C-alpha positions as CSV (number, residue, x, y, z in Angstrom):
1,M,-15.3,-28.9,-65.8
2,A,-13.5,-25.8,-64.4
3,Q,-16.9,-24.0,-64.1
4,A,-18.6,-27.0,-62.3
5,L,-15.7,-27.2,-59.7
6,T,-16.1,-23.6,-58.7
7,H,-19.9,-23.8,-58.8
8,Y,-19.9,-26.6,-56.3
9,G,-17.5,-24.8,-53.9
10,V,-14.1,-26.2,-55.0
11,R,-11.3,-23.5,-54.4
12,R,-8.2,-25.6,-54.8
13,A,-6.9,-27.9,-57.4
14,V,-3.6,-30.0,-57.8
15,L,-2.4,-30.3,-61.4
16,S,0.2,-32.7,-62.8
17,P,1.7,-32.0,-66.1
18,G,0.8,-33.8,-69.2
19,S,-0.3,-33.5,-72.8
20,R,-3.8,-35.1,-72.9
21,N,-4.7,-33.1,-69.8
22,A,-3.3,-29.7,-71.1
23,P,-6.7,-28.4,-71.8
24,L,-7.9,-29.0,-68.2
25,A,-4.7,-27.4,-66.9
26,V,-5.3,-24.4,-69.0
27,A,-8.9,-24.0,-68.0
28,F,-8.1,-24.4,-64.3
29,A,-5.2,-22.0,-64.5
30,R,-7.5,-19.4,-66.3
31,N,-10.2,-19.8,-63.7
32,P,-9.7,-16.9,-61.3
33,E,-11.8,-18.8,-58.5
34,L,-9.3,-21.8,-58.6
35,E,-6.1,-22.0,-56.6
36,C,-3.9,-24.3,-58.5
37,K,-0.8,-26.2,-57.3
38,V,1.6,-28.1,-59.7
39,V,3.1,-31.5,-58.5
40,I,4.7,-33.6,-61.0
41,D,4.4,-37.0,-59.3
42,E,0.8,-38.0,-59.4
43,R,1.0,-40.2,-56.4
44,S,2.3,-37.3,-54.4
45,A,-0.1,-35.0,-56.1
46,A,-3.1,-37.0,-54.9
47,F,-1.7,-37.1,-51.3
48,V,-1.1,-33.3,-51.4
49,A,-4.8,-32.9,-52.4
50,L,-5.8,-35.2,-49.5
51,G,-3.8,-33.0,-47.1
52,M,-5.5,-29.8,-48.4
53,A,-8.9,-31.4,-48.1
54,I,-8.3,-32.7,-44.6
55,E,-7.1,-29.3,-43.3
56,S,-9.6,-27.2,-45.1
57,G,-12.6,-29.4,-44.8
58,E,-13.5,-28.7,-48.4
59,M,-13.5,-30.6,-51.7
60,V,-10.2,-30.4,-53.6
61,A,-9.7,-31.4,-57.3
62,M,-6.8,-33.1,-58.9
63,A,-6.3,-33.5,-62.7
64,C,-3.7,-35.7,-64.6
65,T,-3.0,-37.0,-68.1
66,S,-3.9,-40.5,-69.5
67,G,-2.3,-43.9,-69.0
68,S,-0.5,-45.0,-65.8
69,A,-0.7,-41.5,-64.3
70,A,-4.4,-42.2,-63.4
71,L,-3.4,-45.3,-61.6
72,N,-1.1,-43.4,-59.3
73,Y,-4.1,-41.6,-57.7
74,A,-5.3,-45.0,-56.3
75,P,-3.4,-45.1,-52.9
76,A,-4.6,-41.4,-51.9
77,L,-8.2,-42.1,-53.2
78,A,-8.5,-45.3,-51.0
79,E,-7.4,-43.2,-47.9
80,A,-10.0,-40.7,-48.8
81,Y,-12.6,-43.2,-49.4
82,Y,-12.2,-44.7,-46.0
83,R,-11.8,-41.3,-44.3
84,H,-14.9,-39.9,-46.1
85,I,-12.7,-37.1,-47.8
86,P,-14.3,-35.5,-50.9
87,L,-11.4,-35.6,-53.5
88,I,-12.5,-34.9,-57.1
89,A,-10.1,-37.0,-59.3
90,I,-10.2,-35.9,-62.9
91,T,-8.3,-38.0,-65.5
92,A,-7.9,-37.0,-69.1
93,D,-8.3,-40.0,-71.5
94,R,-8.0,-41.0,-75.2
95,P,-11.2,-41.3,-77.2
96,E,-12.8,-44.7,-76.5
97,E,-12.1,-46.0,-80.2
98,W,-8.4,-45.9,-79.5
99,I,-8.4,-48.0,-76.3
100,D,-6.6,-51.4,-76.8
101,Q,-5.3,-50.2,-80.2
102,D,-1.6,-49.9,-79.2
103,D,-2.0,-46.1,-78.9
104,S,0.5,-44.3,-76.8
105,Q,-0.2,-43.8,-73.2
106,T,-3.6,-45.6,-73.4
107,I,-5.1,-48.0,-71.0
108,R,-8.5,-49.1,-70.0
109,Q,-8.9,-46.0,-67.9
110,S,-12.7,-45.6,-67.5
111,G,-13.7,-47.2,-64.2
112,S,-10.1,-48.1,-63.3
113,L,-10.3,-46.6,-59.9
114,A,-13.8,-47.8,-59.2
115,A,-12.8,-49.8,-56.0
116,V,-11.5,-46.8,-54.2
117,V,-14.1,-44.1,-55.1
118,K,-17.8,-43.6,-54.4
119,G,-18.6,-43.4,-58.1
120,S,-16.9,-43.4,-61.5
121,F,-18.2,-41.1,-64.3
122,D,-17.0,-41.2,-68.0
123,I,-17.4,-38.1,-70.1
124,P,-17.4,-38.9,-73.8
125,V,-15.7,-36.8,-76.6
126,C,-17.9,-33.8,-77.5
127,R,-17.7,-33.4,-81.3
128,G,-19.7,-30.4,-82.7
129,N,-22.6,-28.7,-81.2
130,D,-24.5,-31.9,-80.0
131,E,-26.9,-30.4,-77.2
132,G,-28.0,-33.8,-76.2
133,L,-24.4,-34.9,-75.6
134,Q,-23.6,-31.6,-73.6
135,R,-26.6,-32.3,-71.4
136,L,-25.3,-35.8,-70.7
137,C,-21.8,-34.4,-69.9
138,R,-23.4,-31.8,-67.6
139,R,-25.5,-34.3,-65.8
140,R,-22.7,-36.6,-65.2
141,I,-20.4,-33.9,-63.8
142,A,-23.2,-32.6,-61.7
143,D,-23.9,-36.3,-60.4
144,A,-20.2,-36.7,-59.6
145,M,-20.0,-33.5,-57.5
146,M,-23.1,-34.3,-55.6
147,L,-22.1,-37.6,-54.8
148,A,-18.8,-36.5,-53.5
149,T,-20.6,-34.2,-50.9
150,S,-23.5,-36.4,-49.9
151,A,-23.3,-38.4,-46.7
152,P,-20.9,-40.0,-46.2
153,R,-18.7,-37.7,-48.2
154,G,-16.0,-39.3,-50.3
155,P,-13.8,-39.2,-53.5
156,V,-15.1,-39.6,-57.1
157,H,-13.5,-40.2,-60.4
158,I,-14.3,-38.1,-63.6
159,N,-12.7,-39.6,-66.7
160,I,-12.8,-37.1,-69.6
161,Q,-12.1,-38.2,-73.1
162,V,-10.1,-35.6,-75.0
163,D,-9.8,-35.9,-78.8
164,E,-7.2,-34.3,-81.1
165,P,-6.3,-31.5,-81.5
166,I,-5.5,-31.2,-77.8
167,D,-4.2,-27.6,-78.4
168,A,-7.6,-26.3,-79.0
169,M,-8.3,-23.9,-76.1
170,A,-11.4,-22.1,-77.3
171,D,-13.4,-20.1,-74.7
172,I,-17.1,-21.1,-74.2
173,S,-19.2,-18.1,-74.6
174,E,-22.4,-19.8,-73.1
175,R,-21.7,-21.2,-69.8
176,M,-23.4,-24.3,-68.7
177,V,-25.9,-24.2,-65.9
178,F,-25.5,-26.6,-63.1
179,P,-28.0,-27.5,-60.5
180,E,-27.7,-26.4,-56.8
181,L,-27.2,-28.9,-54.1
182,T,-28.5,-28.3,-50.5
183,A,-27.1,-30.8,-48.1
184,T,-28.7,-31.6,-44.6
185,D,-27.7,-34.0,-41.8
186,T,-30.0,-36.9,-41.1
187,Q,-32.4,-36.1,-38.1
188,I,-33.7,-38.8,-35.7
189,P,-37.3,-39.0,-34.9
190,E,-38.0,-37.8,-31.3
191,A,-39.7,-41.1,-30.5
192,A,-36.6,-43.0,-31.5
193,L,-34.5,-40.6,-29.5
194,K,-36.6,-41.2,-26.5
195,R,-36.3,-45.0,-26.8
196,L,-32.4,-44.9,-27.2
197,A,-32.2,-42.6,-24.2
198,E,-34.2,-44.9,-22.0
199,E,-31.6,-47.6,-22.7
200,I,-28.7,-45.4,-21.9
201,N,-30.4,-44.2,-18.7
202,A,-31.0,-47.8,-17.7
203,A,-27.3,-48.7,-18.1
204,R,-24.7,-48.2,-15.3
205,K,-21.7,-48.2,-17.8
206,V,-21.8,-46.7,-21.2
207,L,-18.4,-46.3,-23.0
208,V,-18.2,-43.9,-26.1
209,V,-15.1,-44.7,-28.1
210,A,-13.9,-42.1,-30.6
211,G,-11.9,-42.9,-33.7
212,F,-10.3,-40.5,-36.1
213,M,-12.4,-37.5,-37.0
214,P,-11.9,-33.7,-37.8
215,P,-12.1,-31.2,-34.8
216,S,-15.6,-30.2,-33.8
217,A,-16.0,-27.8,-30.9
218,K,-19.8,-28.7,-31.1
219,L,-19.2,-32.3,-30.5
220,V,-16.7,-31.5,-27.6
221,S,-19.5,-29.4,-25.9
222,C,-22.1,-32.1,-26.5
223,L,-19.9,-34.9,-24.9
224,S,-18.8,-32.9,-22.1
225,E,-22.3,-32.4,-20.9
226,L,-23.2,-36.1,-20.8
227,P,-24.2,-37.8,-17.5
228,E,-21.7,-39.5,-15.2
229,N,-22.7,-43.2,-16.4
230,I,-21.2,-42.2,-19.7
231,A,-17.3,-42.3,-20.2
232,I,-15.6,-40.9,-23.3
233,L,-12.5,-42.8,-24.5
234,C,-10.7,-41.1,-27.4
235,E,-7.8,-41.7,-29.4
236,A,-5.2,-38.9,-30.3
237,Q,-6.6,-38.4,-33.9
238,S,-10.2,-38.1,-32.5
239,N,-9.3,-34.3,-32.0
240,L,-11.4,-34.2,-28.9
241,P,-9.5,-32.1,-26.4
242,C,-11.2,-32.0,-23.0
243,D,-10.0,-33.0,-19.5
244,R,-13.3,-34.8,-18.9
245,F,-12.3,-37.5,-21.6
246,A,-9.8,-40.3,-21.3
247,D,-7.5,-39.7,-24.3
248,N,-4.6,-42.4,-23.7
249,I,-6.3,-45.6,-24.5
250,D,-3.4,-48.2,-24.6
251,A,-1.6,-46.4,-21.7
252,S,-4.7,-46.7,-19.6
253,L,-5.2,-50.5,-20.5
254,S,-1.7,-51.2,-19.4
255,V,-2.0,-49.9,-15.8
256,M,-5.3,-51.4,-15.0
257,N,-5.2,-54.1,-12.2
258,E,-7.5,-57.1,-12.6
259,Q,-10.4,-55.8,-10.7
260,E,-10.5,-52.7,-12.8
261,K,-10.2,-54.7,-15.9
262,A,-13.3,-56.8,-14.8
263,D,-15.2,-53.5,-13.8
264,I,-14.5,-50.8,-16.4
265,L,-13.8,-53.1,-19.5
266,S,-17.2,-54.6,-19.4
267,P,-19.5,-51.8,-20.1
268,D,-23.2,-52.4,-20.8
269,I,-23.2,-50.3,-24.0
270,V,-20.4,-49.2,-26.2
271,I,-21.0,-46.4,-28.7
272,T,-18.3,-45.8,-31.4
273,I,-18.1,-42.7,-33.3
274,G,-15.6,-41.5,-35.9
275,G,-13.3,-43.8,-37.9
276,A,-11.4,-46.9,-37.5
277,L,-9.9,-47.4,-34.0
278,L,-6.0,-47.7,-33.8
279,S,-6.0,-49.5,-30.5
280,R,-5.6,-53.2,-31.1
281,M,-5.6,-53.7,-27.4
282,L,-9.1,-52.3,-27.0
283,K,-10.6,-54.0,-30.0
284,E,-9.3,-57.4,-28.8
285,V,-10.8,-56.8,-25.2
286,M,-14.2,-55.8,-26.6
287,R,-14.5,-58.5,-28.9
288,K,-14.1,-61.0,-26.1
289,H,-16.9,-59.5,-23.9
290,D,-20.7,-59.8,-24.6
291,I,-21.3,-56.1,-25.1
292,R,-24.0,-54.2,-26.9
293,H,-22.5,-52.0,-29.7
294,W,-24.1,-49.0,-31.3
295,S,-22.3,-47.4,-34.3
296,I,-23.1,-43.8,-35.0
297,G,-22.2,-42.0,-38.3
298,H,-22.8,-42.0,-42.0
299,S,-21.6,-45.1,-43.9
300,D,-22.6,-47.1,-46.8
301,H,-21.8,-50.2,-44.9
302,C,-22.7,-52.2,-41.9
303,I,-19.4,-51.7,-39.8
304,D,-19.0,-54.3,-37.0
305,P,-15.3,-54.1,-35.7
306,L,-16.2,-55.2,-32.3
307,L,-18.1,-58.1,-33.5
308,H,-21.2,-57.3,-31.3
309,L,-23.2,-54.6,-33.4
310,E,-26.7,-54.1,-32.1
311,K,-27.6,-50.7,-33.6
312,R,-26.6,-48.7,-36.6
313,I,-27.6,-45.0,-36.2
314,D,-27.1,-43.0,-39.6
315,C,-26.6,-39.6,-38.5
316,S,-23.6,-37.5,-37.3
317,A,-22.3,-37.7,-33.7
318,E,-23.1,-33.9,-33.4
319,V,-26.6,-34.4,-34.4
320,F,-27.1,-37.6,-32.1
321,F,-25.5,-36.3,-28.8
322,G,-26.9,-32.9,-29.5
323,N,-30.5,-34.2,-29.7
324,I,-30.4,-37.1,-27.1
325,S,-28.9,-35.1,-24.3
326,K,-32.3,-33.6,-23.3
327,F,-33.6,-37.1,-22.7
328,L,-30.8,-38.4,-20.6
329,T,-31.1,-38.7,-16.8
330,K,-28.4,-37.0,-14.6
331,H,-26.3,-39.2,-12.5
332,D,-24.6,-37.9,-9.2
333,D,-22.6,-41.0,-8.5
334,S,-19.3,-39.9,-6.9
335,D,-17.8,-43.2,-8.0
336,S,-19.2,-43.1,-11.5
337,Y,-18.3,-44.9,-14.6
338,K,-16.9,-41.7,-16.1
339,S,-14.8,-40.9,-13.0
340,R,-13.3,-44.4,-12.7
341,W,-12.2,-44.1,-16.4
342,L,-10.6,-40.6,-15.7
343,N,-8.9,-41.9,-12.6
344,V,-7.2,-44.7,-14.7
345,S,-6.3,-42.3,-17.4
346,D,-4.6,-39.9,-15.1
347,R,-2.7,-42.6,-13.5
348,A,-1.6,-43.9,-16.8
349,R,-0.5,-40.4,-17.9
350,K,1.6,-40.0,-14.8
351,R,3.3,-43.3,-15.2
352,S,4.1,-42.6,-19.0
353,F,5.9,-39.3,-17.9
354,A,7.6,-41.0,-15.0
355,F,8.8,-43.8,-17.3
356,L,9.9,-41.1,-19.8
357,T,12.2,-39.5,-17.0
358,N,14.1,-42.9,-16.4
359,A,14.1,-44.3,-20.0
360,E,17.3,-44.9,-21.9
361,W,17.7,-42.9,-25.3
362,S,15.2,-44.6,-27.6
363,D,12.2,-43.8,-29.7
364,Y,10.1,-43.6,-26.6
365,K,12.4,-41.0,-25.0
366,A,12.6,-39.0,-28.3
367,M,8.9,-39.0,-28.9
368,G,8.1,-37.9,-25.3
369,L,10.6,-35.1,-25.5
370,L,9.3,-34.1,-28.9
371,L,5.7,-34.2,-28.0
372,N,6.2,-32.3,-24.9
373,A,8.0,-29.4,-26.8
374,I,5.3,-28.9,-29.6
375,P,4.4,-25.1,-29.7
376,K,0.8,-24.7,-28.9
377,G,-1.5,-24.4,-31.9
378,T,0.7,-26.6,-34.1
379,G,-1.0,-28.9,-36.5
380,L,0.4,-32.4,-35.9
381,H,0.7,-35.1,-38.6
382,L,1.8,-38.7,-37.8
383,S,3.0,-41.4,-40.0
384,N,1.7,-45.0,-39.8
385,G,3.8,-47.3,-37.7
386,T,5.4,-46.5,-34.4
387,T,4.9,-42.8,-34.3
388,V,1.1,-42.7,-34.1
389,R,1.3,-45.4,-31.4
390,Y,3.6,-43.4,-29.3
391,A,1.4,-40.4,-29.6
392,Q,-1.4,-42.5,-27.9
393,L,0.7,-43.0,-24.9
394,F,1.5,-39.3,-24.3
395,G,-1.4,-37.4,-25.8
396,C,-0.9,-34.3,-27.9
397,A,-2.4,-31.5,-25.8
398,A,-0.6,-28.6,-27.4
399,A,-1.5,-29.6,-31.0
400,S,-4.4,-27.7,-32.7
401,R,-5.3,-31.0,-34.5
402,V,-3.9,-34.4,-34.9
403,E,-3.8,-36.3,-38.2
404,C,-2.7,-39.7,-39.5
405,N,-3.7,-41.6,-42.6
406,R,-5.7,-44.3,-40.7
407,G,-8.2,-44.8,-43.5
408,V,-6.2,-47.7,-44.9
409,S,-3.2,-47.1,-42.5
410,G,-0.6,-47.1,-45.4
411,I,2.8,-45.6,-45.0
412,D,2.8,-44.1,-48.6
413,G,1.9,-40.5,-48.9
414,C,2.3,-39.4,-45.2
415,T,4.8,-36.7,-46.1
416,S,2.9,-35.6,-49.1
417,T,-0.4,-35.3,-47.1
418,A,1.3,-33.2,-44.5
419,I,2.8,-30.8,-47.0
420,G,-0.6,-30.6,-48.6
421,A,-2.0,-29.4,-45.3
422,T,0.5,-26.6,-45.2
423,F,-0.9,-25.3,-48.5
424,A,-4.3,-24.8,-46.9
425,T,-3.2,-23.2,-43.6
426,E,-0.8,-20.6,-42.2
427,R,-0.2,-22.3,-38.9
428,P,2.8,-24.4,-38.4
429,I,2.4,-28.1,-39.5
430,L,4.7,-30.7,-37.9
431,L,5.0,-34.2,-39.3
432,I,6.6,-37.0,-37.1
433,S,7.6,-39.8,-39.4
434,G,9.5,-43.0,-39.3
435,D,12.4,-43.4,-41.5
436,M,10.7,-46.1,-43.6
437,S,7.7,-43.9,-44.2
438,A,9.9,-41.0,-45.1
439,Q,11.9,-43.1,-47.7
440,Y,8.7,-44.4,-49.1
441,D,7.4,-40.9,-50.0
442,M,10.7,-39.3,-51.0
443,G,9.0,-37.7,-54.0
444,A,7.3,-35.3,-51.6
445,F,10.8,-33.5,-51.0
446,G,10.7,-32.4,-54.6
447,I,7.3,-30.5,-54.4
448,T,8.0,-27.0,-55.3
449,E,7.6,-24.1,-53.0
450,I,7.0,-26.2,-49.7
451,P,6.0,-23.4,-47.1
452,G,8.4,-22.4,-44.5
453,H,6.0,-23.4,-41.7
454,F,6.5,-27.0,-42.6
455,R,8.4,-29.1,-40.1
456,M,9.3,-32.8,-40.3
457,A,10.9,-34.9,-37.4
458,V,12.1,-38.3,-38.5
459,L,12.6,-41.3,-36.1
460,N,15.7,-42.8,-37.8
461,N,15.8,-46.1,-36.1
462,G,17.1,-48.2,-39.0
463,G,13.9,-49.2,-40.7
464,G,10.4,-50.6,-39.5
465,G,10.7,-50.4,-35.7
466,I,7.3,-51.9,-35.2
467,F,8.5,-55.2,-36.4
468,R,11.1,-55.3,-33.6
469,F,8.3,-54.7,-31.1
470,I,5.3,-56.8,-32.2
471,K,5.2,-60.4,-30.9
472,S,4.7,-62.2,-34.2
473,T,7.8,-60.8,-35.9
474,R,10.4,-59.7,-33.4
475,S,12.1,-63.0,-33.0
476,L,12.2,-64.1,-36.7
477,P,15.7,-64.5,-38.0
478,E,14.4,-62.8,-41.4
479,M,13.0,-59.7,-39.5
480,E,16.0,-57.1,-39.8
481,H,16.6,-57.8,-43.5
482,Y,13.1,-58.6,-44.9
483,L,10.8,-56.6,-42.5
484,A,12.6,-53.9,-40.7
485,S,14.7,-53.4,-44.1
486,D,17.5,-51.7,-42.3
487,V,16.8,-48.3,-43.8
488,H,19.6,-46.0,-44.5
489,L,18.1,-42.4,-45.2
490,P,20.4,-39.7,-46.2
491,L,18.4,-37.0,-44.7
492,R,21.2,-34.3,-44.4
493,Q,21.8,-34.7,-48.1
494,I,18.0,-34.5,-48.9
495,A,17.8,-31.4,-46.8
496,E,20.8,-29.7,-48.7
497,G,19.4,-30.7,-52.0
498,F,15.8,-29.6,-51.6
499,G,16.4,-26.4,-49.6
500,F,15.4,-27.5,-46.0
501,D,17.1,-26.4,-42.8
502,Y,18.6,-29.4,-41.1
503,Y,18.9,-30.5,-37.5
504,E,20.2,-33.7,-36.0
505,A,20.1,-35.3,-32.6
506,D,21.5,-38.8,-31.5
507,N,20.8,-38.3,-27.7
508,A,18.3,-36.7,-25.3
509,D,20.6,-33.7,-24.4
510,K,21.2,-32.9,-28.2
511,L,17.4,-33.2,-29.0
512,S,16.6,-30.9,-26.1
513,Q,19.1,-28.4,-27.5
514,V,18.1,-28.4,-31.1
515,I,14.2,-28.4,-30.6
516,P,13.9,-24.6,-30.0
517,S,15.7,-23.8,-33.2
518,F,13.8,-26.6,-35.1
519,F,10.4,-25.1,-34.1
520,A,11.5,-21.4,-34.5
521,A,9.9,-19.5,-37.4
522,S,11.9,-19.7,-40.7
523,E,11.4,-19.0,-44.3
524,R,12.4,-22.5,-45.0
525,P,10.9,-25.8,-44.1
526,A,13.1,-28.0,-41.7
527,I,14.0,-31.6,-41.1
528,L,15.0,-33.0,-37.7
529,N,17.0,-36.2,-37.9
530,I,16.4,-38.1,-34.7
531,I,18.8,-41.0,-34.6
532,T,17.8,-43.9,-32.1
533,P,19.2,-47.2,-31.4
534,P,16.8,-49.8,-32.8
535,Q,17.2,-52.7,-30.3
536,T,17.1,-50.3,-27.4
537,S,14.0,-48.7,-28.8
538,A,12.3,-51.9,-29.1
539,Q,13.2,-53.2,-25.7
540,T,12.1,-49.9,-24.0
541,I,8.7,-50.1,-25.2
542,L,8.5,-53.8,-24.4
543,N,9.4,-52.8,-20.8
544,Y,6.7,-50.2,-20.8
545,F,3.9,-52.6,-21.3
546,N,5.5,-55.4,-19.6
547,P,8.0,-54.4,-16.9
548,K,9.2,-58.1,-16.6
549,S,10.0,-58.5,-20.4
């Protein structure tokens, strides 16, 4: 297994201690081509591996013992599945004859993660020198590794049955030979490209909407050169930095007058790229219009989030736009669809910062000040809930990349994912988290040797602030106790206990004062506790979207 990982390009592995997986841990540790990180909590370990894979763009392996340990991988694997991240989940298991026999630490483990991986592969016990069985094991391991890296990429589960004695650590003198894998992106026939280009050329208004994706300078270049009848609308985690793109969707929608809504929110064609869209406002608008929706990207499913899917184009956005551009007609319209979107986006950006100047101390104020102060080149991670939505209003121009676990949008594992990213890069990583997300992933603080370039800012607003804002929950009498949960997070004590530098701010002046020290280089990671009033924070964002509220 260790040989197969390095053969297929795996360079990092996250191990969680256990007895049944001890042979795996030893084999991985003795492989000089594998960089191994030990994380005790399997749920955190899987999210750490996810963060490593996101940051590096490479496969990352993780290995754990038998029983409930394997089930703790499920949340991170679900996120990886819907974000097309190639994690290799390796679980040690008891021999099949001991399943359901009241044997210690034994469950029905084979296939237990099937719902959240591309494929499950069971490796039986190898007793003696059975060449046929060895070939079967080799083939199943190769199948798993190739599946993880084939389009669309994604996680796989390899379940390895380990028999007694588990302390047998013999070296294998004859190494297995694994087949090579050559991956290519799908190409579109030229005739098909010409037909698609004709439809785009005939349209006055084409809207390209980008969801989450890794940074791609090639894609930025391709999109920047598109004709003026094509507008690019991207979310913060789309990682498409360019002044020719509108990057503040919800803010732009909030400043449109009725004439603009009728005009630019009724495109002839909508082309979606990347992952799931965060903006509920945009999805609701597009679902109500009679649009033609083209979806571009690798997927095993027919994805129709706008309810008007017309074309499913199975190739990467880089390949599609890189090849179709030569067939597109240039438009010289001074009042083009692209320029109208950019004008609205610019107006929205100015309004966001004008509102920031006059806003009371609140989540909005804190997020605006913090995002404006991020040092250039910082990798930004956002927890699910309010923080990622605030980033949509201000943009994140200084960040080298923006990440959020939007595959399944869970609050679990946000801290572990960001810490995992720090193990795969030397550049600073900042996580902006809500207090509920931070409390949910408190196990992450116990990860050993968290690098000094990790920074974590926590919006400490007494629990789930989003429930105080959204219409369906904000007026419920049960909201504070059962939904927002009135979280009390002892961040100072956590910082002291786990060796973090600690900073605190409960007003705008204090935040501005501590930000330089918080971002300054240090040998220790740091936590910034931003204490904001919950009710004021909710009312402030309501006022932003509806000044009469």
